[in-house]
C-alpha positions in Angstrom: 100.6 104.8 103.5 102.2 101.4 103.3 101.5 98.8 106.0 103.7 95.8 106.8 101.4 94.6 109.6 98.9 92.1 108.3 97.1 89.2 110.0 97.2 86.9 107.0 99.0 86.9 103.6 97.1 88.0 100.6 95.9 85.0 98.6 97.7 84.5 95.3 95.9 84.8 92.0 93.1 82.3 91.5 91.4 81.1 88.3 88.3 83.1 89.1 90.1 86.4 89.8 89.3 89.4 87.5 92.7 90.2 85.9 93.6 92.4 82.9 96.8 93.9 81.5 99.8 92.6 79.7 101.0 89.1 80.5 104.3 89.2 82.4 103.7 92.8 83.6 104.0 93.5 87.4 100.9 92.4 89.2 98.9 94.9 91.3 96.0 93.5 93.4 93.4 96.2 94.0 90.8 95.7 96.8 88.2 98.3 95.9 84.6 99.5 96.1 82.6 100.9 93.2 81.1 103.7 95.3 84.6 105.0 96.3 85.9 108.1 94.5 89.5 107.2 95.4 88.9 103.8 93.8 87.7 105.4 90.6 90.8 107.5 90.6 92.9 104.4 91.1 91.2 102.5 88.3 91.9 105.4 86.0 95.5 105.7 87.0 96.3 102.0 86.8 94.6 101.7 83.5 97.2 103.9 82.0 100.2 101.9 83.4 101.6 98.8 81.8 100.5 96.6 84.8 98.5 93.5 85.3 95.6 94.5 87.6 93.6 92.1 89.7 90.4 93.5 91.0 89.0 92.2 94.3 85.9 93.5 96.1 86.1 95.5 99.4 82.5 96.6 99.4 81.2 97.5 102.8 77.6 98.6 103.2 78.5 100.4 106.4 80.4 102.9 104.2 77.8 103.2 101.4 74.5 101.5 101.0 75.2 101.0 97.3 78.6 99.3 97.8 77.3 95.7 98.1 74.6 96.0 95.3 77.2 97.4 92.9 79.7 94.6 93.7 77.0 92.0 93.2 76.1 93.5 89.9 79.7 93.4 88.7 79.8 89.7 89.6 76.6 89.1 87.7 78.1 90.8 84.7 81.2 88.7 85.1 79.1 85.6 84.8 78.4 86.8 81.3 82.0 87.6 80.5 81.6 91.4 81.0 83.3 92.1 84.3 85.8 94.7 83.0 83.2 96.5 80.8 80.9 96.7 83.8 83.7 97.8 86.1 84.7 100.6 83.8 81.1 101.7 83.3 80.5 101.8 87.1 83.6 103.9 87.7 82.8 106.2 84.7 79.5 107.2 86.3 79.4 106.6 90.0 76.4 108.9 90.5 74.2 106.4 88.8 74.4 103.1 90.6 70.8 102.3 91.3 68.9 99.5 89.5 67.6 101.4 86.4 71.1 102.5 85.6 72.6 99.1 86.2 70.0 97.6 83.8 70.9 100.3 81.2 74.6 99.3 81.5 73.6 95.7 80.9 71.8 96.6 77.8 74.7 98.7 76.5 77.0 95.8 77.1 74.7 93.3 75.4 74.0 91.3 78.6 70.9 89.2 79.2 69.2 91.3 81.9 67.0 88.4 83.2 70.1 86.3 83.8 71.9 89.3 85.2 69.1 89.8 87.8 69.1 86.1 88.7 72.9 86.1 89.1 73.2 89.2 91.1 70.7 87.9 93.6 72.1 84.4 93.6 74.5 82.8 96.1 77.6 82.7 93.9 77.9 86.5 93.6 77.3 86.9 97.3 79.8 84.3 98.3 82.4 85.8 95.9 82.1 89.3 97.2 82.1 88.1 100.9 85.2 86.1 100.2 87.0 89.1 98.8 86.0 91.4 101.6 87.0 88.8 104.3 90.4 88.3 102.7 90.9 92.1 102.3 90.3 92.5 106.0 92.5 89.6 107.0 95.3 91.1 104.8 95.2 94.4 106.6 93.1 96.5 104.3 91.7 99.4 106.3 90.3 101.6 103.6 89.5 101.7 99.9 91.3 101.3 97.8 93.9 98.9 99.3 96.6 97.9 96.9 98.8 94.8 97.2 102.1 95.7 95.6 104.2 93.1 93.7 106.5 92.8 96.7 103.5 92.0 98.9 103.3 95.3 100.8 99.8 96.7 101.3 99.3 100.3 100.2 96.2 102.1 101.6 94.7 104.7 99.3 95.0 105.8 95.7 98.5 105.3 94.2 100.5 108.4 93.3 102.3 108.3 89.9 105.6 107.9 91.8 104.4 104.6 93.3 103.4 103.3 89.9 106.8 104.3 88.5 108.5 102.6 91.4 106.5 99.3 90.7 107.4 99.5 87.0 111.1 100.3 87.7 111.4 97.3 90.1 110.0 94.8 87.5 112.5 92.3 86.1 
């Protein structure tokens, strides 16, 4: 479902955004939650498309108690240059999001676990996640995932292959 009703425009890319994909490809901004099965499906689908993907958090503890801790953990991993590796690991095994499993992911990614612990409990991670959630809500995100298409429309829910094909076909 696409929504044209928003209370504020989606902020453009920032230097601290998590972005991957081919330079010059159409940009898809994804507001998502690591505990959401539809978000995992979205991550899998967009990873196969030649898109630039910007991940922003839409982690609401009211939906899942593990949403905020998982988002904070991803931001802590990002501080060690491992956001996307951690992102992929979280979506690959959503059933294991509690601390021992987060630490195991850190070890597999070669992260400093003491630094990880300090960073995920620090103010920078909390401020980043809160900013993303606030902006998602202001932009009209009502569910996860919420996608901001290259034309600025907000799409609620996992993208179908037809939508991804439409985005790619519209690219200059």
